[in-house]
Each structure stands twice: as structure tokens, then as C-alpha cells.
N, C-alpha and C positions, 0 to 999 in steps of 0.2 A: 471608231469608224470602221476599222477592219472587220470587227465582229458584225456590225450592221450589214456590211456588204455581203458577208457570207450567208446571212439568213434572209436578206431582202427578197430573193426570188420566191421564197416559200410563204411570205406574208401577203395576204389579200386584204384589200380594204373592207371594213365592216366592223360591227360592234365587238367582235371577239379578237380583233387584231391586236389590241393593246395587251390583252391577257396572253395571247400566243407569243407576242414579242417578249413579255416578261418571263414566261416559262422557258423560252429559248435561251435567254440571257443567263438564267439560273443554271440551266443544264451545261452551259459552256464555261461557267465560272470555275476558277481553280479551287481544288480541295484545300481545306485547312490541314495543318500538320496532324492534328488529332484524328481527322477523318480518313486520311490516306491509309492504304494498306501497309501493314508492318509485318515483319517476320523475324524469327530467331532460328538459326541453324548452327550445328556443330559439325566439325570434320569427322568426329567420332562421338556418337551419342552415348556409348557405354564404355568409357575408357577403363583401362586396367591401371593398377597401382604403378606409379612412376611415369605415366604418360602425360604428354602435353598436347592439347588440342586447340584448334582455332574456333572461336565463337564469332559468327557473323550476324549482324543486325541490319535489316533493311527497314528504313523509316522514310517519312515524308521529306521532300527536298528542303522544307523549312526547318527541319530539326537541327538544333544548334550543336548538340553533343549527346553522348550516351555515357552512363556510368553503370557499374555493375558490381555484384558480389557473388562469390561462390563459397558456400558454407561459412558465410559471415566475413570472408576476407575480400578486400577490395580488388576489383579487376579494372585496370585502366584500359580505355578504348581508344583506338586510333581511327581517324577518318580515312576511309579507303576510296570514297567517291561521294558525289553529292547524295546525301541521304543514306549513305552506307558507312558502317563502322565495323571494326573487328577488334577482338581482344584475344589474348592467350590465356588459357586456363590450365594450370598445372596441378596434377594430383601427386602428392608426395608418395614415395615408395612404401611408406608405412601406414598410409591411410587405410583404415579398416574398410573392407568391402561393405557396400550398403548404398543407400540413396541419400543424396545431398542436394540442397536447394540452390538453384541459380536464379538470380533476379537481375534484370536490366531495366534501368530507367531512361526514358527518352526525354530530352529537355528542349523546351521552346520558350524563348523570351524570359528566361530565368525561372521557369516553372516546369514541373514534371507534366508532360502531356500524356504519357502512357507508361505503364510498367508491365514488362513481359516476364513471365515466370516459367521455369521448367525444372523438373526433378532429374538429376543426373545419377545414374547407377554406376558405381565404381566396382569393377570386377577384380577378383583375386588373380594376381599375376603368376602365382605358383612358382616362386623363385627357387632354384635348386640350391643345394649345399655344396660348397667348395672347400676342400681340405688342402692346406699348404704347410710346407715346412721351411722355416726361415732361420737365420742366425738368431740364437736366443736373446742376445742383447737388443734386437729390434722388436722382439715380442714382449719381453719382460724388462722394461727400462729401469735403470737404477734411479736413485733419488735425484741425482744431478740431471739426468735425462728427463725425468718427470717435471722438474722445474722449467727446463727448456721448452717442453711440450706445452706447459701451461702458458708461458709467455707467448709462444707462437699462436696458440688458440685465441688468446685475447687480442693479439694484433690482427689476425685474420678476421675475427668477428667484428672488430671495429671498422674494417674496410668494407666488407661486403654487406653491411647493414645500411649503408648509404649509397644510393645509386642515382643516376641521371633520370630526370623526369621526362625524358623523351626517348623514342626508339632510335637507336643508331643504325640498326641493321638495314632496312629498306629493300631487302631482297632475300631470297631463299638462302639458308645456311648451306655450307659445303663442308665435307669432312676435313679435319686438320691433317689427315694422313691417309694414304691408301691402305686398305686392309680391312679385315673383318672386325666389327665392333662386338666385343664379347664381355660376358660376365656382369652385366648390370644387375644389381639386386641380389646377387649371390650371397647367401648366408655363409659366412666364412668361419672355418675352424682352423686356427693357426697354431701349429705345434701342439695340437690336441686340445686347445682352449678356445671356446666360442669368442668371437670378436665382432665388431660392428659390421653390418652388411656392406657390401661393395656398392658405393653410391655413384659410380661412374662406369664408363666402358674402358676396356683395355684394347689397345691396338698394337699387335706385335710388329716389330720392324728392326732393322739393323741399327746398331749404334751410329749416331751422327746423321741419320736421315732427317731432312728438314721437317719441322712442324709449322704449318701455316695457320693463319687466322681464319676461322670459319665465317666470320661476318665482321663488319665494322664495329669498333668499340674503343674503349680507353683503358689503358693499363692502370689498375688500381693497387697492385702489389706484386713484387717479385722477391725471391729470396731462396735460401737453401734451408729447408725445414727437416725436422727429424723424420717424420713419416713420409712426406711427399717428395723429399729431396729438392732439387732445383725446380722451382715452380713459377708459373705466371698466372695471374688472376686478371680477367678482363670484365669490365662493365659494358654490356651490350645495350644498356638502357632499360628503363621501366622495371628494374629488379631482376633482369636476366643476366646472371653471372656465369662466366666460363672459366674453367680451371684446367691447367695443363701441367702434369706432374712427372717426376722422375727424369727430367731433362738432363742432357750432358752439358748443355750450355744454354744461356739466355741471351737473346739478341735485341731485347727491348728494355725500356726502363719505366719505372713508375711515373705516371703522368703523360706518357706517350699516347697520341692518337694513332690507332692502327686501322688498316684497311683490309678488306677481304682479300685473302691470298698472300698477304705479307708474312714473311718468315718471323716466327716468334722465338724460335730456338731449335734445338735438335734432340732427337730421341736419345735416351740414356737409361741408366739403371740406378740413379742416385736415390737416397732415402731407403724406405723399406720396399725393396723390389727384388724379385728372384731372377731377373734378367732384363735385357733391353726391351722396353715397350713404352708407349704413351698411355697414361691414364687421362682421359678426357671426362670432366665432370660438368654438370649444369645444375644450377639452382635457379628456380624462378620464384621470386618473392618469398624465399625461405624453403620452398618445396624442392626436394631432390628428384631430379627428372632424368629419364633415359635420353641421352643425346640422340640416339637413333630415331626416336620419335620426333625430335625437333627437325631432323633432316627431311622428314616427310611433308612438312607444312609449306604451303605456298604463302610467302610473306611479302610479295611485291605490293 
């Protein structure tokens, strides 16, 4: 009835009245999900190695959900508003520069209503080389230390390969510590020997300075490890894992739910470290990510 009242003043009696009325009703009818305008956008269309970006999808209001893949790996989407979804796309620090496919499927009533595709060009980050000199025992472990390292690796891998299927964060990440975030991706030469690239950022600070939680999460592992010293691992959900190394103390326990701004521990120099600092690392669904790139994203 509301619709008829809107168009009644424009309908005059006559042979064409019925046709005009039908046309008017069709023009005012809601669009189907498949017919509505859709769009795909990225916070950075040409990311560098180690970068994490936000993928936004605009779909019809009737769209139930969105699913996606990047270079064949699943991207979980989060509903941000009616007809809007977003996902995080992580580029591992060792991804070869080149073009990789992004595909997003929009779902309505259990069926794919549309598939959006875009090629993503990954650029070379041109990581610098870093030379360090450390205590020889920390660089060339003996047989007993190697066995310990192997046990610790297996424990860590068993923990961070299982994550919550929901996003805990709900808001923008904050730094765990004040200071410059340095050395992500540096190719390291330690005591003259090439070693694994630096997969996190270092933040210099005084011994004992509090380290806070960058976003909500759950503690999945704590301990004192050969290389990383006293460490805390957090599950932020959907495969986003945070790591905090070389602590002088740990103030949380495995299984704890933690909130943004909560103290996790304190800056130290435990493990393989040349002085007091925090190593903050991020992995997203297995990809090693620059934490400073995560801080730039709007995640509300």
C-alpha cells in the first residue's frame, strides 16, 4: 500500500495505466543479491614481502558470507557491516616478488552468487644485511643444546598450528612497547656465519620495562627457550599469532585470556640476545609478517 500511495499521483486513468503501474512497481522493487553492485578493494594493492593488508568486499545486503583464497591459501572473512566483509592477507617475508591470484566468492542461500578476482603484485622489500657477534655457545649449539632446540621447536609448532576460528582483536592493534620497531626481515650474519632472517621487529628498552598486549587474545604457550629466552605466544584468532621474546619475566600463563593493554611481562635479554630489548613477531596463517604493517590497519 505504501508503494501505491507513492506512485498514485502519477498514474492517470486510461488504457496504459496498468502497464505504467507495472513498470513503476518493477523499478522500485529491491535488487537481488546477484544484481547489486559489488566491489573489491585492498589497503595496499601492491604489497611488499612481509606486509599484511586488509581486503574489503562490498556486496548486496542479502549476501550471507564471503570466502576467499590468495595464492591458493584460504582467507577467512569477517562481516564488518550489512553486505560488507573484510579479511587480512599476509605476504610471507620470503615470498618471491611476482603476481599472485586473489579470489573471493560471495554466498547467498548456500550458493555462490558471484566470484571476484584480482591479481596482486608482490614487490621486493630489499631487506638489508645485519652482522652480529654473540657468545659462541649461542651460535653453535652443542649436541645437548641441539636436542633441546628440537624439543622446543616441536612444542612451538604444535601450539601455533591450531588457532581460534574467530577474531579476538575487534580493534586496531597497539605497540607492545614504546620505541622504534627495527630490523624486520634483516638477513643476519652471526659470528661470520649466515643465519635465518630476522622474522620480527626489535624494540630497544631498559631491562624490566613492561610489555603490554597489542590486542585481545589467548595465551597458547609460555616458557624459557634456547634462542628466544623467556617467551609468550598469543593467539589473536583466525591464525594471527603474536610472539614476545627475551623477556626478563612472564606475568601470564598458558590458557589465560588477555586484553589489549594488559601486561604480559617485562623487557629482558634472555636467550640469544646481545642486550635488553623486545622481539615482537607476528605470523598470520603461517606467513611471517612485519608487525609494523599490522599497526597501520584499521580493524574495527
